[in-house]
C-alpha positions in Angstrom: 0.0 0.0 0.0 2.9 2.4 0.6 4.1 2.0 -2.9 0.6 2.1 -4.4 -0.2 5.4 -2.7 3.2 7.0 -3.1 2.9 10.4 -4.9 5.4 9.4 -7.6 3.7 6.1 -8.3 0.3 7.7 -8.6 1.4 10.6 -10.8 4.1 9.0 -12.9 6.8 11.5 -11.7 9.6 9.0 -11.4 12.3 7.6 -13.6 11.6 4.5 -15.6 13.8 2.3 -13.4 11.8 3.4 -10.4 8.6 2.5 -12.2 9.9 -1.0 -12.9 10.8 -1.3 -9.2 7.3 -0.2 -8.2 5.8 -2.8 -10.6 8.0 -5.5 -9.1 7.1 -4.6 -5.5 3.4 -4.5 -6.3 3.6 -7.9 -8.0 5.2 -9.3 -4.9 2.5 -7.8 -2.8 -0.2 -9.4 -4.9 1.5 -12.8 -4.6 1.5 -12.4 -0.8 -2.1 -11.2 -0.8 -3.0 -14.3 -2.8 -1.6 -16.5 0.1 -3.8 -14.6 2.6 -6.9 -15.1 0.3 -6.2 -18.9 0.2 -5.8 -19.0 4.0 -9.1 -17.3 4.5 -11.0 -19.5 2.0 -9.5 -22.7 3.4 -11.6 -21.9 6.5 -14.6 -20.3 4.9 -15.3 -22.7 2.0 -15.3 -26.2 3.6 -18.6 -27.3 5.2 -18.5 -28.7 8.7 -16.2 -31.8 8.9 -14.8 -31.3 5.4 -11.1 -30.7 4.7 -9.9 -27.5 3.0 -9.9 -27.4 -0.8 -7.1 -29.3 -2.5 -6.8 -26.7 -5.3 -6.0 -23.1 -4.7 -7.8 -19.9 -5.4 -6.1 -18.0 -8.2 -6.1 -14.3 -9.3 -6.4 -13.2 -12.9 -4.8 -9.8 -13.3 -5.6 -9.2 -17.0 -9.3 -9.7 -17.2 -9.7 -6.0 -18.2 -8.1 -7.1 -21.5 -10.1 -10.3 -21.6 -7.2 -12.5 -20.6 -7.3 -15.3 -18.0 -5.0 -18.0 -19.3 -5.7 -20.1 -16.2 -9.3 -20.8 -17.0 -10.0 -20.0 -20.6 -9.8 -23.6 -21.9 -10.8 -25.5 -18.8 -13.7 -28.0 -18.8 -14.8 -26.9 -15.3 -13.8 -24.3 -12.8 -15.3 -22.0 -10.2 -15.4 -18.2 -9.8 -15.7 -17.0 -6.2 -16.7 -13.3 -5.9 -15.9 -11.6 -2.6 -18.0 -8.5 -1.7 -15.9 -6.3 0.6 -18.7 -3.8 1.4 -21.2 -4.1 4.2 -24.2 -4.0 1.9 -25.4 -6.5 -0.7 -24.5 -5.6 -4.3 -25.6 -6.5 -7.8 -22.6 -7.0 -10.1 -22.2 -8.1 -13.7 -19.1 -10.1 -14.2 -17.1 -11.1 -17.3 -14.9 -14.2 -17.7 -12.8 -14.6 -20.9 -13.3 -18.0 -22.4 -12.8 -20.1 -25.6 -16.1 -22.1 -25.3 -19.6 -22.0 -24.0 -20.4 -22.9 -20.4 -23.3 -23.6 -18.1 -23.0 -21.4 -15.0 -24.6 -22.4 -11.8 -25.4 -20.0 -8.9 -24.9 -20.9 -5.2 -28.2 -22.7 -5.2 -27.2 -25.0 -8.1 -29.5 -23.4 -10.6 -28.2 -22.6 -14.1 -28.3 -18.9 -14.6 -28.3 -16.7 -17.7 -24.9 -16.3 -19.2 -24.1 -14.8 -22.6 -21.0 -15.0 -24.9 -20.0 -11.5 -26.0 -17.3 -11.2 -28.6 -14.0 -9.7 -27.6 -13.4 -6.6 -29.6 -10.7 -6.3 -32.3 -9.2 -3.4 -30.3 -8.7 -5.7 -27.3 -7.2 -8.5 -29.3 -4.6 -6.1 -30.7 -3.4 -4.8 -27.4 0.4 -5.4 -27.2 1.3 -8.2 -24.8 -2.1 -9.9 -24.9 -1.5 -13.7 -25.5 -5.0 -15.0 -24.8 -6.9 -17.0 -27.5 -10.2 -16.2 -25.8 -12.6 -14.7 -28.4 -15.5 -14.2 -26.0 -16.3 -12.9 -22.6 -19.0 -14.9 -20.7 -21.2 -12.3 -19.0 -23.4 -13.2 -16.0 -25.1 -11.3 -13.2 -24.2 -12.0 -9.6 -26.2 -10.9 -6.5 -23.6 -10.9 -3.7 -24.2 -10.9 0.1 -22.8 -8.2 2.3 -19.2 -8.8 3.5 -19.2 -12.3 2.0 -19.0 -14.4 -1.1 -20.8 -16.4 -3.7 -19.3 -19.2 -5.7 -20.3 -19.8 -9.4 -19.6 -23.2 -10.9 -18.7 -23.3 -14.6 -19.0 -26.5 -16.7 -18.3 -26.6 -20.5 -21.3 -27.3 -22.6 -21.2 -30.2 -25.1 -21.6 -29.5 -28.8 -25.1 -31.0 -28.6 -26.3 -28.3 -26.2 -27.7 -25.4 -28.3 -27.0 -21.8 -27.1 -30.3 -20.3 -26.0 -29.2 -16.7 -25.6 -29.3 -14.6 -28.7 -26.8 -11.8 -29.1 -27.6 -9.3 -31.9 -24.7 -7.4 -33.5 -25.0 -4.5 -36.1 -22.3 -2.3 -37.7 -22.4 1.4 -38.5 -26.1 1.7 -37.7 -28.0 3.8 -35.1 -27.6 2.2 -31.7 -30.1 2.6 -28.9 -29.2 1.1 -25.6 -32.1 0.9 -23.1 -32.9 -0.9 -19.9 -35.4 -0.3 -17.1 -33.8 3.0 -16.0 -31.6 4.5 -18.7 -31.7 5.1 -22.4 -28.5 6.0 -24.4 -28.8 7.2 -28.0 -25.9 6.9 -30.5 -26.2 7.7 -34.2 -24.9 5.7 -37.1 -21.7 7.7 -37.2 -20.8 6.8 -33.6 -21.8 10.2 -32.1 -23.3 10.0 -28.6 -26.5 12.0 -28.8 -28.5 11.7 -25.5 -28.5 10.0 -22.2 -32.0 9.8 -20.7 -33.0 9.0 -17.1 -36.3 7.2 -17.8 -37.5 7.1 -14.2 -36.9 10.9 -13.6 -37.7 12.1 -17.2 -34.3 13.8 -17.4 -32.2 14.1 -20.5 -28.7 15.4 -21.3 -27.8 16.3 -24.9 -24.3 15.9 -26.1 -23.1 18.4 -28.8 -19.8 16.5 -28.9 -18.3 13.6 -27.1 -15.0 11.8 -27.7 -11.2 11.9 -27.6 -9.1 15.0 -28.1 -5.4 15.7 -27.8 -3.4 18.7 -26.6 0.0 19.3 -28.2 2.6 19.4 -25.5 4.7 22.5 -25.3 8.3 21.7 -26.5 10.2 24.3 -24.4 13.8 24.4 -23.3 12.9 25.4 -19.7 15.3 28.5 -19.9 12.5 30.8 -18.7 8.9 30.4 -17.5 7.5 31.2 -20.9 9.6 28.4 -22.4 8.6 25.8 -19.8 8.1 22.4 -21.4 5.2 20.1 -20.8 6.5 17.1 -18.8 6.0 14.7 -16.0 5.3 17.5 -13.5 3.9 20.2 -15.8 0.9 20.1 -18.1 1.3 22.9 -20.6 -0.3 22.6 -24.0 0.7 24.7 -27.0 -3.0 25.7 -27.7 -6.1 26.0 -25.5 -8.0 24.2 -28.3 -7.4 20.5 -28.4 -7.7 18.6 -31.7 -10.1 15.6 -32.2 -8.1 12.4 -32.6 -10.2 11.6 -35.6 -12.9 13.2 -37.8 -14.6 9.8 -38.4 -15.4 6.8 -36.3 -17.0 3.4 -36.7 -19.6 1.8 -34.4 -20.6 -1.8 -33.5 -23.8 -2.3 -31.6 -24.2 -5.4 -29.4 -27.4 -6.3 -27.6 -27.9 -9.2 -25.2 -30.1 -9.7 -22.2 -27.5 -9.0 -19.5 -25.7 -6.2 -21.4 -25.9 -3.8 -24.3 -23.0 -1.9 -25.7 -21.7 0.4 -28.5 -18.1 -0.1 -29.5 -16.9 3.1 -31.1 -13.5 3.2 -32.8 -11.9 6.6 -33.5 -8.6 5.4 -34.9 -5.9 2.7 -34.4 -5.1 3.9 -30.9 -8.3 5.4 -29.4 -11.6 3.6 -28.8 -14.5 3.5 -26.3 -17.3 1.1 -25.4 -20.4 2.6 -24.0 -22.0 -0.2 -21.8 -25.5 -0.5 -20.3 -26.1 -3.5 -18.0 -29.5 -4.8 -17.1 -31.1 -2.8 -14.3 -28.2 -0.4 -14.1 -29.0 3.2 -13.2 -25.9 4.5 -15.1 -24.0 4.2 -18.3 -20.5 2.9 -18.3 -17.7 4.1 -20.7 -14.7 1.8 -21.1 -11.9 3.8 -22.8 -8.7 2.5 -24.5 -5.9 4.8 -25.5 -2.5 3.9 -27.0 0.1 3.4 -28.2 0.0 7.2 -28.8 1.9 7.9 -32.0 4.9 10.3 -31.7 6.6 9.6 -35.1 5.7 13.3 -36.0 7.9 14.4 -33.1 4.9 15.9 -31.3 4.1 15.0 -27.7 0.4 14.4 -27.1 -1.9 14.6 -24.1 -5.2 12.7 -24.5 -8.5 13.7 -23.0 -12.0 12.4 -23.1 -14.5 15.3 -23.3 -18.2 15.6 -22.9 -19.8 18.8 -24.3 -23.4 18.9 -23.0 -26.5 21.2 -22.8 -26.1 21.5 -19.0 -26.2 25.2 -18.2 -23.4 25.0 -15.7 -21.8 28.4 -16.3 -18.2 28.6 -15.2 -18.6 26.3 -12.2 -17.9 22.6 -11.8 -17.2 20.2 -8.8 -14.4 17.8 -7.9 -13.8 15.6 -5.0 -10.9 15.7 -2.5 -9.6 12.1 -1.9 -13.0 10.6 -2.4 -14.5 12.5 0.5 -15.4 16.2 0.5 -16.4 17.8 -2.7 -15.2 21.3 -3.7 -16.8 23.8 -6.0 -14.5 25.1 -8.7 -14.8 28.3 -10.6 -13.1 28.7 -13.9 -10.3 31.4 -14.0 -10.9 32.2 -10.3 -9.3 31.7 -6.9 -11.3 32.4 -3.8 -8.4 33.8 -1.7 -6.4 36.0 -4.1 -6.8 38.0 -7.3 -6.0 35.5 -10.0 -4.3 36.5 -13.3 -5.0 34.0 -16.1 -1.7 32.8 -17.6 -2.5 29.2 -18.5 -6.1 29.0 -19.7 -6.2 25.2 -19.7 -3.7 24.0 -17.1 -4.7 26.8 -14.7 -8.2 25.3 -14.5 -7.2 21.7 -14.1 -7.8 20.0 -10.7 -7.2 16.6 -9.2 -10.2 14.2 -9.7 -9.8 11.3 -7.4 -13.2 9.7 -7.9 -15.7 12.1 -9.4 -16.4 15.4 -11.2 -19.7 17.0 -12.2 -21.5 19.9 -13.7 -25.1 20.9 -13.0 -27.9 23.4 -13.5 -31.2 23.9 -11.7 -32.8 20.8 -13.3 -30.0 18.2 -13.8 -26.6 17.1 -12.7 -24.2 15.2 -15.0 -21.7 13.2 -12.9 -18.7 11.2 -14.0 -17.1 8.7 -11.7 -13.5 7.7 -12.4 -11.7 4.4 -11.6 -8.4 6.2 -10.9 -7.0 9.7 -10.0 -7.0 11.9 -13.1 -6.8 15.6 -13.9 -10.0 17.2 -15.0 -11.8 20.4 -15.7 -14.7 22.3 -17.3 -12.9 24.5 -19.8 -16.1 25.7 -21.5 -19.7 26.0 -20.1 -21.5 22.7 -20.1 -18.3 20.7 -20.8 -16.3 18.2 -18.8 -12.9 16.7 -19.7 -10.6 14.2 -18.1 -6.9 13.6 -18.9 -6.5 9.9 -19.8 -3.0 9.4 -21.2 0.2 11.4 -22.0 3.2 10.7 -24.1 5.8 13.5 -24.1 9.1 14.1 -25.8 10.7 16.8 -23.5 11.7 16.8 -19.9 10.3 19.6 -17.8 13.5 19.7 -15.8 11.7 19.5 -12.4 13.4 16.3 -11.1 12.7 13.3 -13.3 15.4 13.9 -15.8 13.8 12.1 -18.7 10.7 12.6 -20.9 7.4 10.9 -20.0 7.7 8.4 -22.9 7.2 5.0 -21.4 7.1 2.0 -23.7 6.2 -1.8 -23.4 6.5 -4.6 -25.9 8.5 -2.2 -28.1 5.6 0.3 -28.4 4.1 3.2 -26.4 1.8 2.1 -23.5 -1.8 1.2 -23.9 -4.0 2.4 -21.1 -7.6 1.2 -20.5 -10.0 2.6 -17.9 -13.6 3.1 -16.9 -15.9 6.0 -16.3 -19.5 5.8 -14.9 -22.0 8.4 -16.1 -24.9 9.4 -13.8 -27.8 11.8 -14.8 -29.9 12.8 -11.8 -31.6 15.8 -10.3 -29.1 17.8 -8.3 -30.8 17.1 -5.0 -30.8 13.4 -5.6 -27.3 13.0 -7.1 -25.3 12.6 -3.9 -27.0 9.2 -3.1 -26.0 7.9 -6.5 -22.4 9.3 -6.8 -21.5 8.5 -3.1 -22.7 4.9 -3.2 -21.6 4.5 -6.8 -18.0 5.7 -6.2 -17.8 3.5 -3.1 -18.9 0.4 -5.0 -16.6 1.2 -7.9 -13.6 1.5 -5.5 -14.6 -1.5 -3.3 -15.6 -3.7 -6.3 -15.9 -7.5 -5.8 -12.7 -9.5 -5.8 -12.8 -12.5 -8.1 -10.7 -15.7 -7.6 -10.7 -18.8 -9.8 -10.2 -22.4 -8.9 -9.6 -25.4 -11.2 -11.9 -27.8 -9.4 -12.1 -31.4 -10.6 -15.3 -32.5 -8.9 -18.7 -32.6 -10.5 -21.1 -30.0 -9.3 -22.9 -32.4 -6.9 -19.6 -33.4 -5.3 -18.5 -29.8 -5.0 -21.8 -28.7 -3.5 -21.6 -31.5 -0.9 -18.2 -30.4 0.4 -18.1 -26.6 0.1 -20.2 -23.6 1.0 -21.2 -21.6 -2.0 -22.4 -18.5 -0.2 -21.5 -16.9 3.1 -21.8 -13.6 4.8 -20.2 -12.2 8.0 -23.2 -10.1 8.8 -26.5 -11.0 10.4 -28.2 -7.7 9.7 -28.1 -5.2 6.8 -26.0 -2.2 7.8 -26.8 1.4 6.7 -26.0 2.4 3.2 -24.1 5.6 4.3 -21.6 3.6 6.4 -18.4 2.1 5.1 -16.3 -0.5 6.9 -12.8 1.0 6.5 -10.8 -1.5 8.6 -11.4 -4.9 10.1 -8.2 -6.3 11.4 -7.4 -9.2 13.7 -4.7 -7.9 16.1 -4.0 -10.7 18.6 -6.0 -13.7 19.8 -9.4 -12.3 20.6 -8.6 -8.6 19.9 -9.7 -6.9 16.7 -9.5 -3.4 15.3 -12.5 -1.9 13.5 -12.8 1.5 11.7 -16.1 2.8 10.4 -16.9 5.8 8.3 -20.0 7.9 7.5 -19.1 8.8 3.9 -21.8 11.4 3.1 -21.3 15.1 3.6 -23.7 17.2 5.7 -26.7 18.6 3.9 -26.1 16.9 0.6 -28.9 14.3 0.8 -32.2 14.3 2.6 -31.9 10.7 3.6 -28.3 9.8 4.0 -26.7 13.1 5.3 -28.0 12.6 8.9 -26.3 10.9 11.9 -26.5 7.2 11.8 -26.4 4.5 14.6 -25.2 1.0 14.1 -24.5 -2.0 16.2 -20.9 -3.3 15.7 -22.0 -6.7 17.0 -23.5 -7.2 13.6 -20.0 -7.2 12.1 -18.7 -9.7 14.7 -21.6 -12.2 14.7 -19.6 -14.8 12.8 -16.7 -14.4 15.2 -18.1 -14.1 18.7 -19.7 -11.7 21.2 -18.2 -8.3 21.9 -17.1 -8.1 25.5 -15.1 -4.9 25.5 -15.1 -1.9 23.2 -12.6 0.9 23.5 -12.5 3.9 21.1 -9.0 4.9 20.1 -7.6 7.8 18.0 -7.9 7.6 14.2 -4.5 6.0 13.8 -5.2 3.7 16.7 -2.1 4.5 18.8 -3.9 5.9 21.9 -7.2 5.5 23.7 -9.3 8.5 22.8 -9.9 9.4 26.4 -6.1 9.8 26.9 -5.8 12.2 23.9 -4.6 15.6 25.1 -4.7 18.3 22.4 -3.6 21.9 22.4 -6.5 24.0 23.5 -7.2 27.5 22.2 -10.2 29.8 21.8 -11.6 30.5 18.3 -12.7 33.8 17.0 -16.3 32.8 17.9 -15.2 32.3 21.6 -15.5 28.6 21.3 -12.9 26.1 22.7 -10.9 24.1 20.2 -10.8 21.1 22.5 -13.0 18.2 21.4 -15.6 16.8 23.7 -14.0 14.1 25.8 -15.6 10.6 25.9 -17.9 10.0 28.9 -16.3 6.6 29.8 -13.1 4.7 29.1 -15.1 1.6 28.1 -18.3 2.0 26.0 -21.4 0.7 27.6 -22.5 -1.4 24.6 -21.6 -2.1 21.0 -23.8 0.7 19.5 -22.0 3.6 17.9 -23.2 6.8 16.4 -21.6 8.5 13.3 -22.2 12.0 12.0 -21.6 12.9 8.3 -17.9 12.5 7.3 -16.9 11.1 10.7 -14.5 8.2 11.0 -14.2 6.3 14.3 -11.8 3.6 15.3 -12.3 0.9 18.0 -10.3 -1.9 19.6 -12.7 -4.8 20.3 -12.3 -7.7 22.6 -14.4 -10.7 21.6 -15.3 -13.9 23.3 -15.2 -16.8 20.9 -18.0 -19.4 21.0 
């Protein structure tokens, strides 16, 4: 986690050799984590009196490019999905395969699963070695803080495929489920997203990939500052579209509908709508960025809408508080506009939005990116950069990383919500939390028939006896020693942003420990858990409003019961002593 959260690792401001070292350390961490996963499942999977599984649980790190060599040709295997959140979730999952399978849910019933062709853009990604031509898509309803196991068995040639997948090329594509409608014309232009339940629509004047030309300065003076690892400085404030034409492939199945839009050899997007989803998903792929013209390029994905947002937009701070941004303005000093684009870029850790009186258009990101609203009604996010000059601020080399003899290919995901402003917080807060804490998939090459497997192993399990509030997140659940645990809980809504979820909430921590034992002792500690909260002595002063800065001290060293109260944005940490049954 230290490497993954290091500022150079996140932003790319390190030498290439350091990046290689980071990758090696992260790989070692994943291997160690896989050992922990197997230790946990060796206790959770077997039914009473049964031995642990003889085959391990495996991770597949490249499923985002439809590659899982471990399972793609197997006759039978299992997929176990772990839900790390404390609420049940509905999740659509993809498994790259070379054949058709029957998929059984935890009750043993066959469920709907559909073979969706892998795109040509995915097959051409440098380094991809999989022969899987399809993703098998199925829907999973996962219990809170628990798992479901899905059993895959290859179909025989005599078994006909029931599901019908309809594919069209370069025709109008309408994606629609119970909640959302997405309209895309025959030229691949996104036209509208419509919230069917709320009768809201957003119109897109333009949507797609653009590129800024990187400034090729010599860094001798500020006006000659080059765009580099630390500095974003485009030559012009008007980015160029990556292509003037595009092609579209429309795919419709029962679980999922999508529009694959190809701009050129190195930029494409897939707009996806899953059954029952309340949002549209955009999976973008960029790279290798061409630089044979000796021009550095910085690639954005931009949405130009009819939202009357004026010069204001909103970005989050570390996935928690959200800040209002005003173009070409700073609240604490008189701002002189020098860089019209870069001067209005802000960190986007998890979300950015624009709004007017009637509607709010929110984009959730799967990683930290730079973003802005350079024009009224427009939102853009920086996806990928390939630069040819060093900005002389410490790295000492251009940001021109390669792999497999070519520039890097980057793939990511954005989630698009359209809601009324007053209702949006419930969607983007919960949506961002579930995007970050998405289910963890592990694979196992079981040899037993389904009946034998079901007789020996649990196929569903949850640590919770009760459903916990939607506005609470379990940040930490750690076994310290013997019967002592550490738990950290968070109220992740801000005050006054939602009529339902922005209020104090009470929960019983015993619900989290039901599968372990009874809470005998509960002590609140400081946020970093190095001191009982009652022993914390802070510097005291009087504010301008004549109020004391000292926090209210706890009434007792030990809490009377396991019920705790959280106010919006509050995080509380507890050491818990449990008696095991």
